[in-house]
Backbone as JSON, one array per atom type, in Angstrom:
{
  "sequence": "XXXXXXXXXXXXXXXXXXXXXXXXXXXXXXXXXXXXXXXXXXXXXXXXXXXXXXXXXXXXXXXXXXXXXXXXXXXXXXXXXXXXXXXXXXXXXXXXXXXXXXXXXXXXXXXXXXXXXXXXXXXXXXXXXXXXXXXXXXXXXXXXXXXXXXXXXXXXXXXXXXXXXXXXXXXXXXXXXXXXXXX",
  "N": [[-76.03, -29.86, -24.43], [-75.16, -26.94, -25.57], [-74.22, -23.61, -24.43], [-74.37, -20.28, -24.61], [-73.26, -17.51, -23.41], [-74.18, -15.12, -22.21], [-72.63, -11.42, -20.19], [-73.44, -8.9, -18.93], [-72.92, -5.02, -18.83], [-74.68, -3.83, -16.65], [-76.26, -3.78, -13.67], [-76.52, -6.87, -11.14], [-75.13, -8.49, -12.07], [-74.35, -10.46, -10.77], [-76.66, -12.66, -10.8], [-75.74, -14.1, -13.18], [-73.73, -15.04, -12.93], [-74.03, -16.83, -11.1], [-76.39, -18.44, -12.84], [-74.1, -18.23, -15.12], [-73.0, -20.82, -12.78], [-74.75, -22.85, -12.54], [-76.21, -23.81, -14.66], [-76.39, -26.71, -16.65], [-74.32, -28.48, -19.37], [-71.86, -27.77, -22.18], [-70.63, -24.54, -22.16], [-70.06, -21.31, -22.99], [-68.81, -18.57, -22.65], [-68.76, -14.31, -22.65], [-67.79, -11.65, -21.19], [-68.74, -8.56, -20.66], [-66.55, -5.74, -20.48], [-67.74, -3.12, -18.52], [-69.04, -5.57, -17.77], [-66.96, -7.14, -16.22], [-67.01, -5.16, -13.87], [-68.54, -5.13, -12.84], [-68.24, -6.96, -11.68], [-66.55, -8.04, -10.18], [-67.45, -5.51, -8.41], [-69.79, -5.63, -6.98], [-69.72, -8.74, -6.76], [-67.35, -9.38, -5.6], [-65.76, -11.54, -7.49], [-63.9, -12.41, -10.08], [-62.53, -13.25, -13.4], [-60.64, -15.71, -12.39], [-63.0, -16.7, -11.65], [-65.12, -17.6, -12.81], [-63.85, -19.46, -14.99], [-63.56, -22.15, -14.03], [-66.08, -22.53, -14.43], [-66.97, -22.89, -17.52], [-66.48, -24.52, -20.54], [-65.11, -21.82, -22.37], [-63.89, -18.9, -22.07], [-64.42, -15.85, -23.54], [-63.9, -13.31, -24.96], [-65.31, -10.1, -25.55], [-64.23, -8.2, -27.15], [-63.27, -9.6, -29.28], [-64.47, -10.22, -32.66], [-63.69, -11.8, -34.07], [-64.39, -13.75, -32.94], [-65.44, -18.05, -32.33], [-68.12, -17.85, -30.88], [-69.71, -15.86, -32.74], [-70.66, -16.65, -35.67], [-72.79, -18.29, -37.48], [-72.44, -21.05, -38.07], [-71.14, -21.87, -36.5], [-72.09, -24.69, -34.46], [-75.06, -23.48, -32.03], [-77.1, -24.14, -28.8], [-78.95, -22.57, -26.8], [-78.44, -18.94, -26.73], [-77.57, -16.86, -23.61], [-78.05, -13.85, -22.22], [-77.26, -11.78, -18.81], [-76.78, -10.48, -16.72], [-79.31, -8.46, -18.81], [-78.67, -4.86, -19.71], [-79.73, -2.47, -20.96], [-78.07, -0.69, -22.94], [-77.01, -2.98, -23.91], [-80.05, -4.12, -24.85], [-81.44, -2.57, -26.45], [-79.14, -2.21, -28.52], [-78.68, -4.68, -29.75], [-81.55, -5.07, -31.04], [-81.41, -2.78, -32.5], [-80.3, -3.85, -34.34], [-77.65, -3.17, -34.61], [-73.58, -5.99, -34.33], [-71.65, -5.38, -32.85], [-70.39, -5.53, -30.87], [-69.24, -8.55, -28.88], [-71.49, -9.66, -27.78], [-73.32, -8.42, -29.02], [-73.11, -9.67, -31.3], [-73.24, -12.31, -30.77], [-76.38, -12.94, -30.32], [-77.52, -11.29, -32.79], [-76.3, -13.65, -33.79], [-78.18, -15.88, -33.36], [-80.96, -14.13, -33.23], [-80.2, -14.4, -36.42], [-80.51, -17.13, -37.27], [-82.69, -17.6, -36.69], [-82.72, -19.38, -33.13], [-82.8, -19.95, -30.15], [-82.82, -17.17, -27.95], [-82.88, -15.14, -25.3], [-83.3, -12.46, -22.53], [-82.06, -10.84, -19.76], [-83.09, -8.58, -18.62], [-81.46, -6.04, -16.56], [-82.28, -3.72, -15.97], [-84.57, -1.49, -13.81], [-86.12, 1.44, -14.02], [-88.57, 1.46, -16.99], [-87.9, 2.79, -19.75], [-90.22, 4.43, -22.7], [-88.75, 3.59, -25.03], [-87.54, 1.23, -24.33], [-88.44, -0.55, -23.25], [-90.52, -0.7, -26.38], [-88.41, -1.95, -27.52], [-88.13, -3.76, -26.62], [-90.68, -5.82, -26.85], [-89.78, -5.11, -29.57], [-88.13, -7.0, -30.4], [-89.31, -9.27, -28.73], [-91.68, -9.98, -30.9], [-89.89, -11.13, -32.45], [-89.57, -13.77, -32.24], [-87.39, -14.47, -29.37], [-87.26, -14.5, -26.29], [-87.94, -12.36, -23.49], [-86.98, -11.65, -19.94], [-87.01, -9.63, -17.86], [-84.41, -10.0, -14.84], [-86.23, -10.86, -12.73], [-87.0, -12.79, -8.94], [-88.76, -15.05, -8.22], [-91.17, -15.13, -6.21], [-92.5, -17.2, -4.24], [-91.89, -19.95, -3.51], [-91.19, -18.87, -0.43], [-88.11, -17.75, -0.72], [-85.75, -17.11, 1.59], [-83.82, -15.42, 1.65], [-80.98, -13.85, -0.21], [-79.11, -15.1, -2.01], [-81.04, -17.47, -2.53], [-83.47, -15.77, -4.17], [-82.08, -15.44, -5.77], [-81.04, -17.46, -7.61], [-83.76, -18.89, -7.46], [-84.7, -16.98, -9.49], [-82.45, -17.86, -11.46], [-83.66, -20.82, -11.72], [-86.33, -20.39, -13.02], [-85.02, -19.36, -15.81], [-83.27, -21.69, -17.42], [-85.59, -23.54, -17.42], [-86.61, -21.98, -19.45], [-85.06, -22.61, -20.8], [-84.89, -24.69, -21.95], [-83.31, -26.35, -19.78], [-83.9, -27.39, -17.8], [-85.77, -28.76, -14.83], [-88.14, -27.07, -12.62], [-90.08, -26.69, -9.27], [-92.91, -25.3, -9.42], [-94.85, -23.2, -8.98], [-97.5, -23.53, -6.42], [-97.0, -26.52, -7.73], [-98.25, -29.05, -6.18], [-100.74, -29.47, -6.68], [-100.44, -31.01, -9.72], [-99.57, -32.45, -8.98]],
  "CA": [[-76.39, -28.01, -24.91], [-74.2, -25.71, -26.1], [-75.22, -22.32, -24.51], [-73.62, -19.16, -25.28], [-73.86, -16.46, -22.09], [-73.04, -13.25, -22.48], [-72.9, -11.01, -19.09], [-73.57, -7.45, -19.81], [-72.26, -4.35, -18.04], [-75.92, -3.68, -16.42], [-76.08, -4.72, -12.31], [-77.09, -7.81, -11.41], [-73.78, -9.58, -12.06], [-74.56, -12.11, -9.11], [-77.21, -13.59, -10.46], [-74.85, -13.8, -14.38], [-72.58, -15.75, -11.62], [-75.33, -18.89, -10.48], [-76.92, -19.08, -14.24], [-72.89, -19.62, -15.27], [-72.09, -22.42, -12.9], [-75.51, -23.91, -12.78], [-76.09, -24.35, -16.08], [-75.99, -27.22, -17.35], [-73.83, -28.05, -20.55], [-71.06, -27.23, -22.53], [-70.89, -22.85, -21.5], [-69.43, -20.61, -23.82], [-68.58, -16.89, -21.98], [-68.66, -13.4, -23.25], [-68.5, -10.73, -20.38], [-68.41, -7.08, -21.62], [-65.4, -5.1, -19.67], [-68.35, -3.15, -17.16], [-69.59, -6.9, -16.69], [-66.42, -7.54, -15.01], [-66.15, -4.57, -13.33], [-69.64, -5.09, -12.2], [-68.58, -8.9, -11.03], [-65.87, -7.52, -9.31], [-67.76, -4.59, -7.15], [-71.63, -7.04, -6.57], [-70.0, -9.84, -6.11], [-66.46, -9.98, -5.52], [-65.36, -11.98, -8.97], [-62.79, -12.34, -11.33], [-62.31, -14.39, -14.59], [-60.39, -16.52, -11.8], [-63.76, -17.41, -10.54], [-65.99, -18.34, -13.66], [-63.41, -20.18, -15.69], [-63.87, -23.87, -14.39], [-67.6, -23.56, -14.81], [-67.39, -22.76, -18.47], [-65.5, -24.15, -21.51], [-63.66, -20.52, -22.3], [-64.24, -17.63, -22.13], [-64.28, -14.82, -25.44], [-63.34, -11.61, -25.26], [-66.16, -9.23, -25.66], [-64.54, -7.09, -28.25], [-62.87, -10.69, -30.6], [-65.35, -10.35, -33.16], [-63.92, -13.43, -34.81], [-64.34, -15.42, -31.9], [-66.26, -18.53, -33.12], [-69.72, -17.58, -31.32], [-69.61, -14.58, -34.0], [-71.04, -17.23, -36.55], [-73.79, -19.11, -36.94], [-71.56, -22.14, -38.4], [-71.72, -23.45, -35.41], [-73.78, -24.94, -33.32], [-75.58, -23.24, -29.95], [-78.4, -24.5, -28.4], [-79.35, -20.77, -26.79], [-77.46, -17.85, -26.5], [-78.15, -16.45, -22.51], [-78.0, -11.83, -22.13], [-78.04, -12.08, -17.94], [-78.22, -9.66, -17.52], [-79.62, -6.94, -20.14], [-78.26, -3.63, -19.77], [-81.08, -1.81, -21.7], [-77.5, -0.7, -23.91], [-77.4, -3.52, -25.05], [-80.5, -3.94, -25.32], [-80.68, -1.58, -27.36], [-78.18, -1.95, -29.69], [-79.89, -5.94, -30.38], [-82.95, -4.26, -31.27], [-81.19, -2.34, -33.41], [-79.18, -4.79, -35.44], [-76.06, -3.53, -33.86], [-73.16, -6.71, -33.28], [-70.29, -4.09, -32.6], [-68.95, -6.48, -29.27], [-68.89, -10.56, -29.63], [-72.35, -10.32, -27.04], [-74.87, -8.23, -29.44], [-72.66, -10.8, -32.4], [-74.28, -12.99, -31.17], [-77.54, -12.17, -30.33], [-77.68, -11.0, -34.18], [-76.39, -14.64, -34.53], [-79.48, -16.76, -32.79], [-81.85, -14.65, -33.91], [-80.75, -15.11, -37.88], [-80.8, -19.05, -36.89], [-83.92, -18.85, -35.08], [-82.33, -19.66, -32.03], [-83.06, -19.34, -28.68], [-82.35, -16.1, -27.05], [-83.09, -15.26, -23.87], [-82.82, -10.99, -22.89], [-82.14, -10.61, -18.99], [-82.92, -7.08, -18.23], [-81.56, -5.59, -14.83], [-82.73, -2.31, -15.18], [-84.83, -0.99, -14.02], [-87.58, 1.7, -14.79], [-87.99, 0.61, -18.07], [-88.39, 3.79, -20.78], [-91.21, 3.61, -23.45], [-87.97, 2.98, -25.49], [-86.9, 0.64, -23.45], [-90.19, -1.29, -23.5], [-90.75, -0.57, -27.34], [-86.95, -2.73, -28.07], [-87.85, -5.17, -26.26], [-91.36, -5.85, -27.8], [-89.38, -5.44, -31.4], [-87.42, -7.84, -30.35], [-90.38, -10.23, -28.25], [-92.03, -10.33, -31.26], [-89.43, -12.1, -33.09], [-89.39, -14.23, -31.12], [-86.9, -13.39, -28.41], [-87.77, -14.35, -24.29], [-87.23, -11.12, -22.87], [-87.45, -12.1, -19.43], [-86.17, -9.33, -16.91], [-84.67, -10.05, -13.48], [-87.67, -10.66, -11.9], [-87.18, -13.44, -9.21], [-89.83, -15.29, -8.18], [-92.06, -15.72, -4.67], [-93.85, -18.21, -4.24], [-90.88, -20.55, -2.09], [-90.55, -17.87, 0.26], [-87.21, -16.65, 0.03], [-85.69, -16.68, 2.71], [-82.06, -15.03, 1.3], [-80.65, -13.49, -1.48], [-79.19, -16.36, -3.21], [-81.95, -18.22, -2.65], [-84.53, -15.57, -4.81], [-80.87, -15.18, -7.11], [-81.33, -19.25, -8.01], [-84.98, -18.96, -8.22], [-84.87, -16.98, -11.47], [-82.08, -18.93, -12.66], [-84.42, -21.93, -12.64], [-86.41, -20.1, -15.17], [-84.18, -18.89, -16.83], [-82.85, -22.89, -17.59], [-86.69, -24.0, -17.57], [-86.58, -21.54, -20.43], [-83.95, -22.54, -22.35], [-85.2, -26.48, -21.8], [-82.13, -26.77, -19.01], [-84.16, -27.9, -16.0], [-87.4, -28.72, -14.41], [-88.24, -27.13, -11.14], [-90.8, -27.41, -8.58], [-93.68, -24.42, -9.4], [-96.4, -22.84, -7.69], [-98.46, -25.05, -6.37], [-97.16, -27.77, -8.22], [-98.5, -30.4, -6.03], [-101.84, -29.52, -7.68], [-100.42, -31.05, -10.99], [-99.06, -34.71, -8.64]],
  "C": [[-75.39, -27.32, -25.06], [-74.52, -24.33, -25.97], [-74.21, -21.31, -24.62], [-74.46, -18.43, -24.16], [-72.41, -15.09, -22.19], [-73.52, -12.05, -20.72], [-72.09, -9.68, -19.33], [-72.32, -6.02, -18.5], [-73.85, -3.61, -17.15], [-75.81, -4.64, -14.69], [-76.55, -5.81, -11.94], [-76.53, -9.24, -11.75], [-74.01, -10.33, -11.77], [-75.32, -12.91, -9.84], [-76.68, -14.53, -12.42], [-73.89, -15.05, -13.81], [-73.5, -17.38, -12.08], [-75.48, -19.03, -12.06], [-75.14, -19.7, -14.49], [-72.28, -21.19, -14.3], [-73.72, -23.45, -12.53], [-76.29, -24.24, -13.81], [-75.49, -25.31, -16.71], [-74.9, -27.33, -19.23], [-72.7, -27.37, -21.35], [-71.71, -25.0, -22.66], [-70.2, -23.05, -22.61], [-69.51, -19.53, -23.24], [-67.97, -15.99, -22.14], [-69.13, -12.3, -21.81], [-67.53, -9.23, -21.49], [-67.31, -6.21, -20.47], [-65.99, -3.88, -18.23], [-68.85, -4.06, -16.74], [-68.65, -7.8, -15.89], [-65.49, -6.49, -14.39], [-67.42, -4.38, -12.66], [-69.42, -6.82, -10.93], [-67.89, -8.06, -9.72], [-66.48, -5.78, -7.7], [-69.43, -5.45, -6.92], [-70.66, -7.7, -6.01], [-68.64, -10.19, -5.2], [-65.53, -11.09, -6.62], [-64.73, -11.45, -9.37], [-62.77, -13.13, -12.42], [-61.55, -16.15, -13.52], [-61.7, -18.07, -11.43], [-65.27, -18.4, -11.41], [-65.27, -18.82, -14.64], [-63.54, -21.45, -15.89], [-65.05, -23.94, -14.45], [-67.55, -23.31, -16.2], [-65.9, -23.67, -19.21], [-64.29, -23.41, -22.4], [-64.51, -19.54, -22.59], [-63.9, -16.86, -23.42], [-64.04, -13.31, -24.37], [-64.32, -10.56, -25.68], [-66.14, -8.44, -27.08], [-63.83, -8.34, -29.72], [-64.22, -11.33, -31.45], [-65.07, -11.51, -34.53], [-64.04, -14.84, -33.91], [-65.63, -16.76, -33.05], [-67.94, -18.78, -32.04], [-69.81, -16.33, -32.52], [-70.68, -15.17, -35.12], [-71.61, -18.34, -36.42], [-73.74, -20.5, -37.66], [-71.39, -23.15, -37.99], [-72.79, -22.77, -34.2], [-74.47, -24.03, -31.57], [-76.8, -23.63, -29.83], [-80.01, -23.12, -28.41], [-78.21, -20.11, -26.68], [-78.72, -16.69, -24.55], [-77.7, -14.61, -22.2], [-77.75, -12.08, -20.13], [-76.99, -11.18, -17.38], [-77.85, -8.83, -18.39], [-79.49, -6.04, -19.55], [-78.94, -3.13, -21.12], [-79.71, -0.61, -23.06], [-77.24, -1.37, -24.88], [-78.58, -4.28, -25.63], [-81.26, -3.39, -26.82], [-80.53, -1.76, -29.15], [-79.04, -3.28, -30.77], [-80.77, -5.18, -31.25], [-82.79, -3.9, -32.14], [-80.81, -2.38, -35.06], [-77.58, -4.73, -35.86], [-75.09, -4.54, -33.57], [-71.72, -6.16, -32.98], [-68.96, -4.62, -31.32], [-69.68, -7.68, -30.09], [-70.04, -10.27, -28.88], [-73.95, -9.38, -27.86], [-74.43, -9.4, -30.57], [-73.58, -11.77, -32.19], [-74.97, -13.56, -30.81], [-78.22, -12.16, -32.14], [-77.72, -12.86, -34.88], [-77.39, -15.95, -34.59], [-80.9, -15.91, -33.62], [-81.9, -14.54, -35.8], [-80.31, -16.15, -38.08], [-81.79, -18.14, -36.27], [-83.74, -19.33, -34.42], [-82.77, -19.13, -31.21], [-82.7, -18.7, -28.19], [-83.19, -15.2, -26.14], [-82.11, -13.87, -23.17], [-83.31, -11.23, -21.43], [-82.19, -9.43, -18.04], [-83.16, -6.99, -16.64], [-82.73, -4.83, -14.71], [-84.42, -2.07, -14.99], [-85.4, 1.04, -13.25], [-87.41, 1.01, -15.87], [-88.88, 2.14, -18.84], [-89.71, 3.09, -21.54], [-90.05, 3.24, -24.51], [-88.06, 2.05, -25.17], [-87.74, -0.6, -24.35], [-90.31, -1.44, -25.36], [-89.27, -1.63, -28.41], [-87.31, -3.94, -27.88], [-89.39, -5.99, -26.88], [-91.09, -6.24, -29.56], [-88.87, -7.18, -30.79], [-88.35, -9.48, -29.53], [-91.27, -10.85, -29.29], [-91.33, -11.54, -32.46], [-88.35, -13.11, -32.05], [-88.12, -14.45, -30.09], [-87.44, -13.57, -26.94], [-87.39, -13.38, -23.61], [-87.81, -11.75, -21.15], [-87.07, -10.79, -18.22], [-86.27, -9.86, -15.03], [-85.73, -10.34, -11.88], [-87.36, -11.48, -10.49], [-88.22, -13.61, -8.27], [-89.96, -15.99, -6.26], [-92.14, -16.4, -3.58], [-93.87, -19.41, -3.23], [-91.28, -19.53, -1.39], [-89.1, -18.04, 1.11], [-86.87, -16.31, 0.69], [-83.66, -15.43, 2.94], [-81.76, -14.82, -0.08], [-79.89, -14.67, -2.35], [-80.1, -17.76, -3.26], [-83.31, -17.65, -3.57], [-83.14, -15.48, -5.67], [-81.06, -17.09, -8.08], [-82.96, -19.68, -7.87], [-85.03, -18.47, -9.62], [-83.89, -17.75, -12.27], [-82.93, -19.78, -12.87], [-85.34, -21.7, -13.5], [-85.96, -20.23, -15.52], [-83.49, -20.31, -17.9], [-84.14, -23.47, -17.77], [-86.83, -23.36, -18.53], [-85.75, -21.9, -21.82], [-83.95, -24.44, -22.97], [-84.54, -26.92, -21.2], [-82.13, -27.44, -18.15], [-85.13, -27.62, -16.44], [-86.98, -27.91, -12.72], [-89.44, -26.82, -10.54], [-91.75, -25.11, -8.95], [-94.43, -23.94, -8.87], [-97.09, -23.27, -8.15], [-98.44, -26.45, -7.16], [-97.63, -29.46, -7.39], [-99.47, -30.68, -6.05], [-101.62, -30.59, -9.05], [-99.65, -32.65, -10.39], [-100.33, -35.62, -8.39]]
}
């Protein structure tokens, strides 16, 4: 699989870093300036920590980068976390950064696009933006970790959520709630 990953400036960058580490296949990463700042503040992570896990990191202001074109094939775009500002730009059709341009390419090419909203509470405007994009086939996945596996640490909660995103893009299967009933 070829996956485009964006990390916006919303809190929850640790979830984005976990996704980068665990997602299989060829990964291409774009982190907004505030995304880098939050990675540093929330997790003590920088570029050198994520670089070994991806084929390439592109700058968010590089609108000439390969992920900005639909002629470059990819299987999915995941923006984790997605800020409400990024959600609004995507819903309005704005492509002023590489992250928002990747999302516009996914929409126009009808490819998988997953937006992992991190902010809360959600205003009516944010809910309308999410609904608009959902109607266009975007998967809206608020960062809500599953608790049915009784997580005992923050890492287990983060990884439980990452498991759900990996399943959403077809990159993994994890034990679900009461999965023993399916065996």
